[in-house]
N, C-alpha and C positions, 0 to 999 in steps of 0.2 A: 351542701349539695342533697338530694334527692335520692331516697333509694327504694320509692314506688315505685309502681310501671309507669313510664314513660306516656305521654298522650300521644296521641295519631300524628301530629306534626310536630313535628320539632326543628329548631332554626339552630345556622353554625353562629361560630364566634365573630367569623367574617358578616354575619349577615348583621347582627348586634351591633359592630364596629359600623357601618355606614350607616347604625339609628342614632349614637353618640359621638361625642369627638374621642372615644376611646378607640388603641388598637386590638386589631386580633390577639395579641400577646398580651396585651394589658386586662385584654376580657378572660385572656387562659389561668394567667396569673392571680387573676379575683377569685376565681370562681375557684384555684387551687387552695385559697384564703378561708371560701365559704362567704363570700360576699356577694355574689349572683346567685337570686333563688331560681329554681328550677332548674339545676343544673342536674343534667343526668349523663352518668361514663359511662360509653356503651363498650368501652375496650378493657385493657384490663389495667389494676394499677399503677404499673411501668410503664403502660404507654396505653395513655386514656386519650379514648374520643368522645369529646365532649359535643354534647348537642343539649340547647336550652326550647325551657316550654314558653313560648312568645307570648304568651298570659302572660304568666308570672314576670318574665323580665319586661316585658311592657309598664306594669305595676310600680315594680322596681324602679322604672326610670321615669315614672310619674310622679312617683313617691320622690326620688332624690333632686329632679327639679321643683317641685314643692316647698323643700327645705332651703335650697340654695336661693329662693326668691324670697 
């Protein structure tokens, strides 16, 4: 989770889900555990609205694929 100012363009958990084999719920679970980089909570702690930096997520996906190869 990042507390810095989010970039101008952000993506949703559903968009990340379409890039991976993970569900949107799985993406949000991993976000709560701090496993997905570039996550920004635009809501409140009790009602989070997660958005993601697409560059950070793309780098994370690439690194994950290289580890599994």
